[in-house]
N, C-alpha and C positions, 0 to 999 in steps of 0.2 A: 678647389674642391672643398666643400664644407665638411664639418665634423660629422661622423657617422652617428646617427640617432637611433638608439634601440627602442623599438615600439613597446608601449606598455603591455604588460601581461594581460590577457583577457580576464575580465571579471567573471568568476565562477559563481554559481548559485550560493555556495557556502560562504562567499565573501560579500554578498549583497548587504547593503545597509537596511536596517529595520528599526522598529520601535524599541527593540532591545538595546540599541546603542545609546539610548538616553539614560540607562540605568548604571549603577556602580559596576566596575569591571568584574568583581567576583560574581555578582548576580548574573551578568551577561554570560559568563562562562557556563554556568549551570543551565541557564535557559537555552543557550545554544546547544549544549549537550543533549537536552531534552527535545530539541528541534521545535521549540515553541514559536520561533520566528518563521518556521516553514510548515504551516498546518496541512499541506496537501496530503501527507501520509496519514494524518489523523482522519481526514475525510475518507480516504481510501480504505481505512480500517473500519470506519463507522458504517459506510453504505451497505456492506454485506449483512451486518447485524440487523439493520433496519429493514433490508429487503426480506430477510427470513422472517422477521417479526411481522412485517406487513402482509406477506403472502399467506401466512398462517392465520391471519385475522386479528393479530395482536394490537394493531393500531386502534381497533374498536374495543377489544376486551381488556387491554392492559396498556393504555397509552403512556402512562408514566414510565414504563420500561424504556421507552425511547430516550428519555433524559438520562436514565441510569447507563444505558449503552453509550451515550455521548461522553459521559464522564469516564467510563471504563475505557473507551477507545483512546481518549486523550492520555490517560495515565499509562495504559499498557503500551501504546505506541511509543511514548517517551521512554518507558523502561526498556523496551526492545532496542531503541536507538542507543541507549547507554550501554547495554550489553554488547551490541554490535560494535560500538566504538572501542570498547575494552578489548574485544577479541581481535579487531582489525587494526589496532593502533600502529603496528609496524608497517602494514601495507598502506595505511592511510598516509603515512609520512612520505611515501613514494609517488603519490598521485596528486597532481596539481589541485584538483577540486577539493581534496579532503585533508591536505597536510596541515591546515590551520585549525582543525577540529580540536576541542579542548583537551582530550586525552592524548591524542597524537602529538600535539604541540607542547604538552607538559603543563598546561594551565591548571589541569585537575589531575590528581594522582589516581592511580588505579583503585586504591583502597577507598578514596573518597567517592569515586564514581560507583563502586559497588554498593556503598552505603546509600547513595542516592537512588540507585535502582531498586533496592529493598524498600525504601520509603515510598517510591512510586507504586511498587507492587502491593503495598498495604492498602493503597487507595483502590487498586483493582480488587482486593479481597473484600472491601466494603461493598463494592458493586456485586461481586459474586454472591454475597449473602442475600441479595435481593431476589435471586432467581430460585426457581423450584429445583429440587434435587437432581432431576435428570439433566437440566441445563447446566447445573453446577459441575456434574461429572464430565459432561462434554467439554465445558470450558477448561477444566483442569487438565484434560487430556491434551490440550493444545500446548502445554508448557514444554513438553519434550521436543516437538518439532520446532518450536520457537527458539529454544536454546541451541539446537543443532544448526539452525539456518546460517549463522555467520561463517560456519566452516564449509558450507556447500560450494562456495566459489573456488575452493581449493581442490574439491573432489570431482565435480561434474561441470560439464559445459552448460548445464541448464539449471543454475541456482534459481533462476526466475520461476521455474515450475515449483520449487520448494517454497519460495516466497508466496506464490499463489495459494498453495495448500494452507499456509499459516494465516495469510492476510484475509482469507475468505472464510476462515473457521467460524467467524461470527454469524454466517448464514445458518450454520448448524445450531449455534447457541440461540440465535434469535427465534428460530422456528421452535426449538425444543422448549423455550421459555413459556410457550403458550399452547403447544400442541404435541401430539405424539409423532415420532419420526415417520415420514412417508417418502415415496420416491421424489416428489417435487423438491423436497428439502435437499436431497443429494444432487439433483440436477442443477439447482441454484448454485450449490457449492462448486460443482464441476465447471459450470459456466463462468463462475468467478475466477477459478484457477486459469482458464483460458484467457479471460480478460486481463488478468495480472501478467500473464506471459507476454501479452501484447504491449501493455503500457510500460512494463519494466524493461522490455527489450528496447523500447524507445529511450527510456532513462539511461540504459547502459551505453547507448550510442555516444553520450557525452564523454565517456572515459575510454573509448575503445582503443585509442592509441596508447594511453598510459597503462591500461590493463594489459595490453600485449607486451609492453616492456617489463612490467612487474611479474607477469605470469598469472594474472587473475582471469579466471574463466567466466564467460557470460554467453547468453543466447545471442547477443549482438555480434560477438566474435565468431560464434559457431555458424551463424547464418551468413555473415560477411555481406557480400553484395546482394544477397537474397533477403536482407532484413525487412525490406518493405513488403515483400510477398509473404514472409513469415508472419509479420504483424497482421496482415490482411487475413491470413488463414486462422490465426488465433482469435481475432475479433469475430470472424464468421462462425467459428465454433462456439464462442460465448453466446452470440445471439441465438444460435440454433438450440443450445442447451437451455437457455433461459426461456425460449419460446415453448419448448417441451414442458418445462416446469409450469408455466402459466396455463398452458392448454390442459394439463392434467389437473391442476388446482381448480380451474374454473369449470372443467367439464365440457368446454366448447372451444373450437378452433379460433373463433373470432377474438378470443382473449389475446392472441399474439399481436394483434394490431396495436396494443398498448406499447409494444416495444419499438414501434417504428421511429419515434424521435431518437431513442438511444442508438438504433441501427444507423440512422442518418449521421449522427454525430461521430460514431466510430468510423464510418465511411469517409467523412470529411478528414479525420485524422490521417487515414491511409493516403488520401490524395495529397495532403500537405507534406507527407513524409518524403516527397521527392527531394526536399531540402533536408539533409541529415546533419547540418551544422549543430554544434553543441547548443547554441541559443535556440534554434528551432526545436531541437529535441526536448529541451527543458520546457518550452512553451507548450508543446503537444502533450508531454507528460502531465503537466499541471492541469490541462484541460479535462483530464479524466475525473476531476472533481465534479464537473458538469455531467460527464457520462454516467457517473455513479448516481447522481441525483435523478437522471432520467430513468435509469434502471429501477431505482426505488419508486419513482412515480408509477411505473408500469405495474410493479408488484402491489402498490397501494391501491391502484385502480381495480385490480382483480380481487385483492383481499377485502376491500370495503364493499364490493358489489353484492 
């Protein structure tokens, strides 16, 4: 009988090779801390900003704001990741997917990480100053729920709902940057929260076993074997709320047809969720970059009409 061979540990998304690996080790640590090797989160933060801007007619009246929102999404998503890693450093050490993160592994000190977060936030401040006062106030109001988010997984089984509230705040800011608040703005935001509940439940499926051992709460754990049905319900709510926003903004029911590609894409995700392996969950989560682009396309079609 031959020697017992231990299979290699599965490669997790946080350990995947990227362009960052060609850089000096110190630079790698900071860029990984900012998640610049994993841009999916930046896209997911940007799409709501652009959707709000587009549906309010801003792509025609203030197209340069789209570039400012792109810069702001990159900087503030990175700052949020840094803050999250500082707060979660002890939990991250206990989860296979996250134990190699720079703060958890000791590559970057908490003090240095905080300084980095401040520097990134200053970039966000530059973007904030490009907005009109109402949008500035709404954007600043997001800082409190963003700061609280990392603690929610210790408090509630539904931290994904809080993430949705914060990650889609840009829909409010994007709209308010060019127009006065109206019901379609709130419906866009609410639909975004439902969308995030869906895609972040998929994301949480990657860690469901480790989370149970460590005591981290998530919608994936709360739903258990009903996770697929839950995601389907969240996505259906997102499409329904977005459809209502487009209908009211356009003043005609036919506007909801613009959401058909996004609805089909989200439906495809639910069908593929029959496989809930970590690799499949990661792939489906990342596909929401495309779902967000289709949502934006629908809002742009109505806003430019």
